[in-house]
Residue frames relative to the residue before (quaternion, step in Angstrom):
aa qw qx qy qz dx dy dz
X 1.0000 0.0000 0.0000 0.0000 0.00 0.00 0.00
X 0.6151 0.5668 -0.3432 0.4272 3.57 1.10 -0.70
X 0.6335 0.5440 -0.3195 0.4479 3.50 1.02 -0.79
X 0.6241 0.5684 -0.3117 0.4361 3.54 1.09 -0.83
X 0.7066 0.4749 -0.2527 0.4597 3.50 1.15 -1.03
X 0.5716 0.5508 -0.4265 0.4336 3.69 1.15 -0.19
X 0.6442 -0.5009 0.4053 0.4121 3.53 -1.33 0.33
X 0.6593 0.5097 -0.3295 0.4438 3.57 1.00 -0.85
X 0.6089 0.5766 -0.3154 0.4443 3.51 1.16 -0.79
X 0.7119 0.4112 -0.2484 0.5123 3.55 1.16 -0.64
X 0.6132 -0.5885 0.3289 0.4118 3.60 1.31 0.22
X 0.4417 0.7081 -0.4516 0.3155 3.56 1.21 0.16
X 0.1355 -0.7876 0.5960 0.0780 3.51 -1.03 0.79
X 0.7898 0.1104 -0.0424 0.6018 3.54 1.28 -0.53
X 0.1734 -0.7869 0.5887 0.0645 3.49 -0.91 0.96
X 0.2236 -0.7470 0.6157 0.1132 3.46 -1.26 0.85
X 0.1776 -0.8097 0.5550 0.0697 3.58 -0.17 1.26
X 0.0968 -0.8073 0.5821 0.0059 3.53 -0.42 1.37
X 0.2561 0.7505 -0.5443 0.2738 3.54 -0.01 1.29
X 0.5757 -0.5842 0.4132 0.3957 3.62 -1.02 0.67
X 0.7847 -0.1108 0.1077 0.6003 3.55 0.84 -0.96
X 0.2308 -0.8377 0.4838 0.1047 3.60 0.18 1.28
X 0.7440 0.4010 -0.2693 0.4617 3.61 0.98 -0.67
X 0.4133 0.6451 -0.5226 0.3741 3.51 1.07 0.79
X 0.4858 0.6567 -0.4040 0.4117 3.52 1.32 -0.25
X 0.4257 -0.6897 0.4951 0.3130 3.74 -0.76 0.77
X 0.7349 0.4009 -0.2588 0.4820 3.58 1.07 -0.45
X 0.2093 0.8304 -0.5008 0.1262 3.61 1.28 0.44
X 0.6846 0.4789 -0.3042 0.4576 3.64 0.85 -0.87
X 0.5921 0.5597 -0.3342 0.4737 3.60 1.23 -0.54
X 0.6219 0.4894 -0.3237 0.5186 3.60 1.11 -0.83
X 0.6411 0.5021 -0.3550 0.4593 3.66 0.82 -0.67
X 0.5957 0.5752 -0.3101 0.4671 3.54 1.03 -0.77
X 0.6764 0.4993 -0.2699 0.4695 3.47 0.88 -1.12
X 0.6377 0.5244 -0.2983 0.4789 3.64 0.94 -0.91
X 0.6923 0.4869 -0.2793 0.4535 3.49 0.90 -0.94
X 0.6057 0.5560 -0.3309 0.4631 3.57 1.03 -0.80
X 0.7113 0.4518 -0.2390 0.4825 3.53 1.12 -0.75
X 0.3582 -0.7807 0.4098 0.3071 3.48 1.55 -0.04
X 0.3149 0.7387 -0.5018 0.3215 3.45 1.01 1.07
X 0.3252 -0.6454 0.6470 0.2431 3.46 -1.44 0.43
X 0.0517 -0.8211 0.5684 0.0033 3.68 -1.07 0.54
X 0.1441 -0.7524 0.6367 0.0881 3.47 -1.32 0.31
X 0.1654 -0.7222 0.6614 0.1165 3.48 -1.30 0.65
X 0.1153 -0.8634 0.4851 0.0771 3.62 0.37 1.12
X 0.6233 0.5379 -0.3459 0.4500 3.68 1.06 -0.43
X 0.5355 -0.6519 0.3950 0.3638 3.55 1.19 -0.12
X 0.3011 -0.7359 0.5925 0.1295 3.52 -1.23 0.82
X 0.5280 -0.6093 0.4886 0.3333 3.54 -1.21 0.52
X 0.4643 -0.7064 0.4839 0.2265 3.49 -0.81 1.07
X 0.6820 0.4950 -0.2803 0.4596 3.57 0.99 -0.82
X 0.6967 0.4190 -0.2677 0.5171 3.62 1.28 -0.12
X 0.5506 0.6213 -0.3601 0.4256 3.51 1.31 0.03
X 0.1435 -0.8221 0.5459 0.0743 3.52 -0.44 1.20
X 0.6709 -0.4474 0.3892 0.4453 3.63 -1.23 0.17
X 0.6377 0.5473 -0.3000 0.4515 3.57 1.06 -0.99
X 0.6757 0.4680 -0.3105 0.4775 3.62 0.91 -0.77
X 0.6317 0.5079 -0.3429 0.4748 3.59 0.99 -0.72
X 0.6578 0.4869 -0.3340 0.4676 3.65 0.90 -0.74
X 0.6220 0.5377 -0.3430 0.4542 3.61 1.03 -0.66
X 0.7317 0.4560 -0.2582 0.4358 3.53 0.98 -0.84
X 0.4601 0.7069 -0.4277 0.3251 3.59 1.29 -0.28
X 0.8148 0.1828 -0.1458 0.5304 3.57 -0.64 1.02
X 0.6609 0.4819 -0.2917 0.4959 3.63 1.32 0.00
X 0.7721 0.2342 -0.1790 0.5630 3.54 0.99 -0.70
X 0.4225 -0.7000 0.5058 0.2751 3.50 -1.03 0.68
X 0.7952 0.0737 -0.0146 0.6017 3.64 1.17 -0.49
X 0.2499 -0.7523 0.5862 0.1673 3.57 -0.72 0.96
X 0.1376 -0.8134 0.5626 0.0541 3.57 -0.48 1.15
X 0.0708 -0.8001 0.5956 -0.0134 3.60 -0.75 1.13
X 0.2836 -0.7416 0.5823 0.1749 3.59 -1.12 0.60
X 0.1011 -0.7899 0.6038 0.0369 3.54 -0.64 1.20
X 0.1830 -0.8085 0.5168 0.2138 3.55 1.02 -1.01
X 0.8201 -0.1579 0.1663 0.5242 3.57 0.46 -1.13
X 0.4441 -0.6709 0.5225 0.2823 3.56 -1.19 0.53
X 0.6324 0.5676 -0.3094 0.4268 3.57 1.23 -0.15
X 0.3123 -0.7937 0.4830 0.1980 3.71 -0.16 1.24
X 0.5686 0.5669 -0.3840 0.4560 3.65 1.09 -0.47
X 0.6804 0.4824 -0.2819 0.4741 3.55 0.84 -0.99
X 0.6592 0.5100 -0.3114 0.4566 3.57 0.96 -0.83
X 0.6758 0.4663 -0.2903 0.4915 3.60 0.99 -0.80
X 0.7466 0.4187 -0.2048 0.4747 3.59 1.04 -0.86
X 0.8779 0.0788 -0.0763 0.4660 3.58 -0.67 -1.13
X 0.6341 0.5022 -0.3605 0.4645 3.64 0.95 -0.48
X 0.3102 -0.7956 0.4831 0.1933 3.58 1.04 -0.65
X 0.5159 0.6765 -0.4411 0.2856 3.69 1.01 0.06
X 0.1928 -0.8309 0.5088 0.1167 3.51 1.18 -0.50
X 0.4895 0.6150 -0.4537 0.4200 3.52 0.86 1.04
X 0.3879 -0.7103 0.5307 0.2517 3.66 -0.83 0.84
X 0.4762 -0.6777 0.4569 0.3242 3.61 -0.73 0.84
X 0.5762 0.5870 -0.4116 0.3924 3.61 1.10 -0.50
X 0.6013 0.5461 -0.3950 0.4293 3.65 1.12 -0.65
X 0.6166 0.5312 -0.3760 0.4429 3.63 1.10 -0.49
X 0.6184 0.5333 -0.3315 0.4726 3.53 1.04 -0.80
X 0.6538 0.5212 -0.2889 0.4664 3.63 0.94 -0.94
X 0.6677 0.4970 -0.2908 0.4718 3.64 0.85 -0.93
X 0.6708 0.4964 -0.3117 0.4543 3.55 0.88 -0.97
X 0.6449 0.5350 -0.2985 0.4569 3.59 1.07 -0.81
X 0.6572 0.4900 -0.3026 0.4863 3.57 1.03 -0.92
X 0.6298 0.5416 -0.3167 0.4581 3.59 1.01 -0.87
X 0.6402 0.5301 -0.3007 0.4676 3.56 0.97 -0.87
X 0.6644 0.5101 -0.2945 0.4601 3.53 0.92 -0.95
X 0.6837 0.4621 -0.2623 0.5003 3.57 1.16 -0.70
X 0.5016 -0.6707 0.4193 0.3504 3.62 1.16 -0.23
X 0.4505 0.6691 -0.4596 0.3716 3.50 1.25 0.45
X 0.3409 -0.6963 0.5785 0.2534 3.69 -0.78 0.80
X 0.1375 -0.8117 0.5651 0.0542 3.55 -1.02 0.78
X 0.1102 -0.7262 0.6686 0.1163 3.49 -1.38 0.49
X 0.1435 -0.7787 0.6072 0.0666 3.53 -0.88 0.88
X 0.3165 -0.7454 0.5708 0.1358 3.47 -0.99 1.12
X 0.0712 -0.7719 0.6317 -0.0111 3.54 -1.01 1.04
X 0.1514 -0.7506 0.6317 0.1210 3.60 -1.14 0.55
X 0.0620 -0.7707 0.6340 0.0185 3.60 -0.94 1.03
X 0.7405 0.4634 -0.3111 0.3744 3.55 -1.29 0.33
X 0.2914 0.7237 -0.5655 0.2673 3.51 1.12 0.61
X 0.5474 -0.6583 0.3726 0.3580 3.62 -0.87 0.77
X 0.6655 0.4879 -0.3271 0.4606 3.69 1.06 -0.29
X 0.5528 0.6382 -0.3968 0.3602 3.58 1.26 -0.18
X 0.3020 -0.7101 0.5966 0.2205 3.50 -1.22 0.59
X 0.6916 -0.4576 0.3419 0.4419 3.56 -1.21 0.21
X 0.6175 0.5395 -0.3276 0.4694 3.60 1.08 -0.67
X 0.6173 0.5242 -0.3408 0.4776 3.65 1.09 -0.77
X 0.6603 0.5062 -0.3067 0.4622 3.66 0.84 -0.97
X 0.6772 0.5036 -0.2834 0.4555 3.57 0.93 -1.01
X 0.6279 0.5286 -0.3382 0.4604 3.66 1.13 -0.69
X 0.6385 0.5264 -0.2994 0.4750 3.52 1.03 -0.81
X 0.6876 0.4702 -0.2910 0.4706 3.56 0.95 -0.89
X 0.6167 0.5288 -0.3404 0.4736 3.61 1.13 -0.69
X 0.6123 0.5397 -0.3394 0.4676 3.58 1.03 -0.69
X 0.6407 0.4998 -0.3143 0.4908 3.56 0.98 -0.96
X 0.7005 0.4534 -0.2999 0.4623 3.65 0.72 -0.83
X 0.6165 0.5587 -0.3299 0.4460 3.58 1.02 -0.68
X 0.7215 0.4358 -0.2499 0.4766 3.55 0.88 -0.94
X 0.5800 0.5644 -0.3474 0.4737 3.54 1.28 -0.45
X 0.7029 0.4785 -0.2478 0.4643 3.48 0.88 -1.11
X 0.7178 0.4626 -0.2402 0.4615 3.61 0.92 -0.99
X 0.8462 0.1267 -0.0071 0.5175 3.64 0.87 -0.92
X 0.5219 -0.6803 0.3856 0.3407 3.55 1.21 0.12
X 0.3210 0.7570 -0.4926 0.2851 3.60 1.38 0.27
X 0.3306 -0.7572 0.5408 0.1578 3.60 -0.67 1.15
X 0.3329 -0.7662 0.5147 0.1927 3.52 -0.70 1.08
X 0.0779 -0.7531 0.6499 0.0665 3.59 -1.05 0.72
X 0.0006 -0.8276 0.5589 -0.0524 3.61 0.02 1.33
X 0.1210 -0.7760 0.6190 -0.0057 3.40 -0.89 1.16
X 0.4017 -0.6626 0.5576 0.2978 3.59 -1.26 0.32
X 0.5289 -0.6146 0.4789 0.3363 3.56 -1.06 0.83
X 0.0162 -0.8116 0.5838 -0.0144 3.62 -0.64 1.04
X 0.3123 -0.7495 0.5498 0.1959 3.55 -0.50 1.19
X 0.0701 -0.7752 0.6267 0.0377 3.65 -0.85 0.98
X 0.5746 -0.6111 0.4097 0.3586 3.51 -0.99 0.88
X 0.7809 0.3057 -0.2625 0.4773 3.52 -1.05 0.97
X 0.6004 0.5155 -0.3704 0.4863 3.58 1.30 0.07
X 0.6279 -0.5167 0.4273 0.3951 3.48 -1.37 0.26
X 0.6204 0.5376 -0.3526 0.4492 3.60 1.03 -0.81
X 0.5884 0.5673 -0.3420 0.4637 3.63 1.07 -0.85
X 0.7028 0.4995 -0.2709 0.4280 3.52 0.75 -1.11
X 0.6530 0.5109 -0.2927 0.4764 3.53 1.07 -0.86
X 0.6618 0.4946 -0.3208 0.4632 3.58 1.07 -0.78
X 0.5732 0.5672 -0.3602 0.4690 3.60 1.22 -0.72
X 0.6703 0.5317 -0.2576 0.4490 3.61 0.88 -1.15
X 0.7084 0.4056 -0.2569 0.5174 3.57 1.06 -0.76
X 0.5175 -0.6456 0.4452 0.3422 3.69 1.05 0.05
X 0.4598 0.7004 -0.4429 0.3193 3.66 1.13 0.35
X 0.7627 0.0992 -0.0913 0.6325 3.60 1.16 -0.52
X 0.5350 -0.6138 0.4734 0.3361 3.56 -1.24 0.57
X 0.4789 -0.6492 0.4791 0.3459 3.55 -1.00 0.59
X 0.5399 -0.6401 0.4389 0.3258 3.59 -1.12 0.52
X 0.2378 -0.7478 0.5961 0.1702 3.42 -1.03 0.64
X 0.7213 -0.4406 0.2996 0.4425 3.59 -1.28 0.21
X 0.7668 0.3742 -0.1987 0.4822 3.57 0.97 -0.73
X 0.4196 0.6777 -0.4831 0.3623 3.62 1.31 0.31
X 0.4634 -0.6078 0.5539 0.3303 3.54 -1.26 0.45
X 0.4578 -0.6841 0.4635 0.3279 3.59 -0.93 0.78
């Protein structure tokens, strides 16, 4: 019965872990060990935090993930600490990408541009970081535009700034 309950017992060969930040778990490396013991391949398409990615985790993922997805968001540490709320140093992204490249793991780094508080210099710094990591380590940039969605903090900020109309009771969510 236990084999049936395991991913392998169900016929799974590859798992897609859809989690906002899977490596926030204190037992993340233990989870990787469990996946590896089951001889599974796996992906974290939503991106992992670079500042929580250890060399041990990168080593465990070698040969198991086709693409290591990291979330940088911005090159501006003040924006990451403040309005974005990620509280991650952009240098940790550079370090994680370099470690992944040394381990032979292809990487993709997520960036977001167009926050309402950004200046053109902020956007250019983020794009420059994306280009730098691509040129230096082959990290594929995934650049998205900041999109305020109803019910999010970004939406509320944009409403307060007069950039989007507030929702009314009969508005579509």
